C-alpha positions in Angstrom: 0.0 0.0 -0.2 1.3 3.5 -0.9 2.0 6.1 1.7 1.4 8.7 -1.1 -0.5 8.0 -4.2 0.7 10.2 -6.8 -2.2 9.9 -9.2 -4.6 11.0 -6.4 -2.4 13.9 -5.7 -1.9 14.8 -9.3 -5.9 14.6 -9.7 -6.4 16.7 -6.7 -3.9 19.2 -8.0 -5.9 19.4 -11.3 -9.0 20.2 -9.4 -7.9 22.8 -7.1 -4.6 24.0 -8.7 -1.1 23.1 -7.9 -0.5 26.0 -5.6 -3.4 25.0 -3.4 -2.2 21.4 -2.9 1.0 22.6 -1.0 -1.3 24.3 1.4 -3.7 21.6 2.0 -0.5 19.3 2.5 0.5 21.8 5.3 -3.0 21.4 6.8 -3.0 17.7 6.6 0.5 17.5 8.0 -0.9 19.7 11.0 -3.7 17.3 11.5 -1.5 14.3 11.6 0.9 16.4 14.0 -2.2 17.0 16.3 -3.1 13.4 16.2 0.1 12.2 17.1 0.3 14.4 20.0 -3.2 13.3 21.0 -1.9 9.7 21.5 1.4 10.6 23.1 -0.6 12.5 25.7 -3.1 10.2 26.2 -3.8 8.1 29.2 -4.8 4.4 29.0 -8.5 5.1 29.8 -9.0 7.3 26.8 -7.0 5.4 24.0 -10.0 3.3 22.7 -11.9 6.7 22.4 -9.0 8.6 20.6 -8.7 5.6 18.4 -12.3 5.7 17.4 -12.4 9.3 16.7 -9.0 9.6 14.9 -9.6 6.6 12.6 -13.1 8.0 11.8 -11.6 11.3 10.9 -8.7 9.9 9.0 -10.7 7.9 6.6 -11.8 10.9 4.5 -8.7 13.2 4.9 -6.3 10.4 4.2 -8.4 9.3 1.1 -8.5 12.9 -0.1 -4.7 13.4 -0.2 -3.9 9.8 -1.5 -2.4 8.5 1.9 -3.7 5.1 0.8 -1.8 3.0 3.7 -3.2 5.5 6.2 -6.8 5.6 4.7 -7.0 1.7 4.5 -5.7 1.3 8.1 -8.4 3.9 9.3 -11.2 2.5 7.2 -10.5 -1.1 8.8 -10.3 0.3 12.2 -13.4 2.3 11.9 -15.4 -0.8 10.2 -14.4 -2.9 13.1 -15.6 -0.4 15.5 -18.9 0.1 13.9 -19.3 -3.8 13.8 -18.9 -3.9 17.6 -15.4 -5.7 17.6 -13.6 -5.7 20.6 -10.2 -4.1 19.9 -6.8 -4.3 21.3 -6.4 -0.7 21.7 -2.8 -0.7 22.6 -1.8 -2.8 19.5 -4.3 -0.7 17.2 -3.0 2.6 18.4 0.7 1.6 18.0 -0.1 0.4 14.5 -2.1 3.5 13.6 0.8 5.8 14.9 3.4 4.0 13.1 1.7 4.6 9.8 0.9 8.3 10.8 4.4 8.8 11.4 5.3 7.5 8.1 2.7 9.4 6.2 3.7 12.5 8.2 7.3 12.3 6.9 6.3 11.6 3.6 3.9 14.6 3.3 5.9 17.0 5.3 8.9 16.2 2.9 6.5 18.0 0.1 6.2 21.3 2.1 
């Protein structure tokens, strides 16, 4: 799975203009930075709630920016939450944070 789907990014650039893509990448990077800080500062009792909220929010923003690996993981987590599955929040947060960090680095390099 791709961290940055160039074809999605090119399509976005055609739709909104290349100058706006850079600005939106900055917003996306800031969003990821905020989520990473949220998980770093969270206590155990809030991990599952943060996981649910962040995965739900990332489904669409990651898809919009071509962050395919992050989108896929967020969609998977969100679907399992909605299905009522009991998640191992520590493991899921660890996995999500790892992909968010990789994605953050890939997109921050574009700024």
